[in-house]
SEPA-287766 format. One line per 4 residues: number of its first residue (from 0); their letters; for each residue x, y negated, z of C-alpha. Coordinates in nm, 3 decimals, always signed. Layout:
<atoms>
NUM) a) X:Y:Z  ...
</atoms>
This chain:
<atoms>
0) mkiq) +0.847:-2.334:+0.427  +0.549:-2.268:+0.214  +0.482:-1.931:+0.045  +0.635:-1.924:-0.304
4) dqav) +0.772:-1.656:-0.540  +1.064:-1.464:-0.377  +0.977:-1.586:-0.037  +0.986:-1.332:+0.239
8) vtmt) +0.659:-1.358:+0.415  +0.568:-1.204:+0.764  +0.191:-1.192:+0.834  -0.075:-1.022:+1.005
12) yvlr) -0.400:-0.898:+0.824  -0.732:-0.716:+0.884  -0.863:-0.551:+0.566  -1.236:-0.482:+0.591
16) ende) -1.469:-0.324:+0.345  -1.727:-0.560:+0.191  -1.713:-0.860:+0.425  -1.585:-0.998:+0.763
20) ngpi) -1.813:-0.758:+0.931  -1.739:-0.454:+0.741  -1.547:-0.146:+0.867  -1.172:-0.189:+0.910
24) lqet) -0.971:-0.022:+0.659  -0.610:-0.145:+0.758  -0.486:-0.374:+1.025  -0.150:-0.518:+1.118
28) tken) -0.058:-0.714:+1.417  +0.202:-0.958:+1.560  +0.375:-0.679:+1.712  +0.377:-0.481:+1.394
32) pfvc) +0.330:-0.737:+1.117  +0.334:-0.685:+0.736  +0.654:-0.807:+0.572  +0.682:-0.854:+0.193
36) ifgm) +0.859:-1.050:-0.079  +0.609:-1.255:-0.285  +0.610:-1.271:-0.664  +0.770:-0.917:-0.707
40) hqll) +0.467:-0.758:-0.857  +0.422:-0.531:-0.547  +0.113:-0.686:-0.414  -0.237:-0.735:-0.578
44) pkfe) -0.205:-1.055:-0.793  -0.527:-1.212:-0.636  -0.388:-1.133:-0.289  -0.073:-1.331:-0.375
48) enlm) -0.282:-1.605:-0.536  -0.494:-1.662:-0.233  -0.186:-1.696:-0.004  +0.061:-1.890:-0.236
52) gkep) +0.142:-2.230:-0.063  +0.050:-2.132:+0.285  +0.296:-2.180:+0.567  +0.356:-2.034:+0.912
56) gdhy) +0.054:-2.085:+1.141  -0.195:-2.089:+0.868  -0.501:-1.860:+0.898  -0.667:-1.720:+0.595
60) afhl) -0.983:-1.533:+0.490  -1.075:-1.427:+0.142  -1.276:-1.164:-0.047  -1.152:-0.966:-0.358
64) tpee) -1.391:-0.776:-0.590  -1.305:-0.425:-0.711  -1.178:-0.572:-1.031  -0.943:-0.803:-0.838
68) gyge) -0.844:-0.524:-0.611  -0.784:-0.162:-0.717  -1.044:-0.151:-0.996  -1.366:+0.050:-1.019
72) rdea) -1.369:+0.427:-0.961  -1.311:+0.610:-1.272  -1.442:+0.980:-1.310  -1.174:+1.040:-1.573
76) yvmd) -0.923:+1.037:-1.283  -1.101:+1.333:-1.112  -0.957:+1.649:-1.269  -0.985:+2.021:-1.223
80) ldks) -0.632:+2.159:-1.217  -0.537:+2.515:-1.262  -0.502:+2.659:-0.914  -0.170:+2.824:-1.023
84) mfmk) -0.008:+2.486:-0.991  -0.061:+2.497:-0.617  +0.055:+2.865:-0.554  +0.384:+2.997:-0.429
88) ndvl) +0.436:+3.371:-0.449  +0.060:+3.416:-0.535  -0.043:+3.236:-0.224  -0.200:+2.881:-0.190
92) mdmv) +0.051:+2.637:-0.036  -0.044:+2.532:+0.315  -0.050:+2.159:+0.225  -0.338:+2.220:-0.022
96) kvga) -0.653:+2.158:+0.183  -0.970:+1.977:+0.106  -0.899:+1.603:+0.206  -0.538:+1.636:+0.189
100) qlmm) -0.341:+1.377:-0.011  -0.069:+1.522:-0.235  +0.212:+1.351:-0.419  +0.221:+1.480:-0.777
104) qtsd) +0.372:+1.382:-1.104  +0.218:+1.269:-1.429  +0.308:+1.435:-1.750  +0.585:+1.157:-1.785
108) grpi) +0.720:+1.224:-1.461  +0.573:+0.922:-1.271  +0.467:+0.997:-0.906  +0.100:+0.972:-0.844
112) mglv) -0.095:+1.037:-0.523  -0.399:+1.258:-0.549  -0.679:+1.359:-0.307  -0.787:+1.733:-0.289
116) reig) -1.169:+1.713:-0.332  -1.234:+2.097:-0.352  -1.076:+2.434:-0.394  -1.228:+2.678:-0.618
120) dkhv) -1.142:+3.026:-0.739  -0.947:+2.909:-1.042  -0.917:+2.525:-1.002  -0.839:+2.257:-0.755
124) kmdf) -1.040:+1.937:-0.804  -0.808:+1.634:-0.768  -0.905:+1.274:-0.750  -0.648:+1.025:-0.864
128) nhdm) -0.837:+0.720:-0.803  -0.688:+0.478:-0.556  -0.860:+0.528:-0.220  -0.984:+0.165:-0.222
132) agkh) -1.099:+0.184:-0.591  -1.461:+0.056:-0.617  -1.448:-0.133:-0.282  -1.498:-0.503:-0.209
136) lhfs) -1.214:-0.601:+0.014  -1.208:-0.881:+0.283  -0.873:-0.987:+0.398  -0.819:-1.219:+0.713
140) geil) -0.504:-1.300:+0.905  -0.232:-1.543:+0.990  +0.096:-1.632:+0.826  +0.366:-1.566:+1.103
144) dvre) +0.688:-1.666:+0.907  +0.803:-1.765:+0.562  +1.173:-1.783:+0.461  +1.382:-1.770:+0.161
148) stde) +1.495:-1.419:+0.025  +1.855:-1.314:+0.045  +2.062:-1.070:-0.148  +2.033:-0.845:+0.160
152) dfap) +1.648:-0.834:+0.112  +1.687:-0.691:-0.234  +1.968:-0.441:-0.143  +1.872:-0.073:-0.159
156) ggcs) +1.820:+0.060:+0.203  +1.812:-0.296:+0.342  +1.534:-0.413:+0.582  +1.318:-0.580:+0.334
160) gcgg) +0.976:-0.467:+0.361  +1.022:-0.258:+0.677  +0.932:-0.541:+0.920  +1.275:-0.509:+1.073
164) dcgd) +1.565:-0.736:+1.117  +1.918:-0.691:+0.981  +2.143:-0.890:+1.198  +2.404:-0.885:+1.476
168) ggce) +2.549:-0.558:+1.308  +2.232:-0.357:+1.347  +1.887:-0.314:+1.214  +1.589:-0.347:+1.440
172) gcgg) +1.266:-0.192:+1.339  +1.359:-0.004:+1.033  +1.440:+0.324:+1.196  +1.715:+0.419:+0.950
176) gcn) +1.972:+0.149:+0.973  +2.072:-0.118:+0.727  +2.217:-0.048:+0.383
</atoms>
């Protein structure tokens, strides 16, 4: 089967910065592959576009510009937040350290990941840019499996996306069981 919308795809990839010789940013293996459902707006559109129509055994390599990836870095997403937001009983919370990634919420309640850049007397400088913003990305890898998705793949708590297999009354690889 070829990759198409709503197909469950199992693949390996090596993500490098800039080109095929750049530093490795992420890597998956045959033993711990990446599993996803195509066409669900969960992947970068150009990533899906480059893999659409491929089938098991196909190897791939392609480059994404920052605009095709996670966008350019935007200094408007670097903010000084009042240090009191990070205090509990007048003490800075243990998790707030330079370099730490913290899950926060936007004013409308959406979760957003931020990186602590610096801690001052009155403010904490947070960077809400994606960690790959501004980077040229080079993907290479192999398509291991392509199959039609099932209702189980879309069920909350199912195995979709975890790299596991729900079958024979058990769930392998998910760590938390099926459904």
